[in-house]
N, C-alpha and C positions, 0 to 999 in steps of 0.2 A: 668360263668361256666354253663354248661348244667346240667340238672337234673341228668342224668345218671353218669356224671363225679363226682358229689358230692357223690353219693352213692358208686360208684366204688372206690373213694379215701378212704372212710370209710372202705370198704371191704379190701382194700389193707393194710391199717394200721393194721386192725384186723388180717389179714392173716399173716403179717410179725411177729407180736408179738406172735400169736398163734403158728406158726410154730417153732419159736426159743424156745418158752417155752416147746413145746412138745419134741423137740430135746433134750433140757437139761434134762427134766424128764426121757425120755427113755434112754438117755445116762447114767444118774446116776443109773437107775434101772438095766440096762443090764451090764454095766461095773463095777458098784460099785465104781466108781471113784469120789472122792470128788470134783474134778475140775468141773464136770458137775453140781453138786449141788451148788457150788459157783457161777458158771455162771448163773444158774437159779435165785439165790438170787440177783445177780447184775442186771439181767433182770427186776426183780420186782422193784428194787431201781431206775433204770433209765427209765423203761417202764411206770411207773405210771405218772411221770411228762410229758412225751411225749404224752401219751394218754390224759391226762388232758388238755394239750395245744391244742391238736387236737379238743377235745370236746369244749373247749372255743372258738376256731376258728370257728367251725361249728355253734356254738350258736350265736356268734357275726355276722357272715355272714348271718345267717337266720333272725336275728332281723333287720339288716340293709337292706337286700334284702328280703322283706316279701314274694315275690312270690316264693322264694326257701326255705321257712321256713319248709315246710313239708319234703322235701328231706333232709334238714340238720338234722331234728329230727330223720329220719330213719337212717342216718349215725351215729348219736350219739347213738341210740339204738344198732346198730351193734357193735360199739366200747365198749359199756358197757357190752356186752356179755363176754368180756375178764375178767371181775371182778370175777364172780363165778368160771370160769375156772381156773384163776390164784390162787384163794383161794383153790380150790380142789387140784391143783397140789402141792401147798405149803404144805397142810395137808398130802398128800401122801408122798411127799419127806421127810418131817420132821418125819413122823411116820416110814418110812422105815429105816432111818439112825439113829434112836434112839434105 
């Protein structure tokens, strides 16, 4: 894999989960429909394992192919940016619906 492909893959996974999470949060806040809140909760439930598998994959690839380790760490850092965002979205969503 090329260096840019590794980072772009990390950005793509980040972007997918960030976009869906934002859509769920905004949908819940705008429409006040619990379906969006439930979808956001399911996104957290299923998104965490997917993101962890991606992080594990990048880490494994970086350890095996040491010349790509730096790029894999950058991709992992991009993916971990979803953690505080998801936490913030969950706090907003839980606070809004309580």
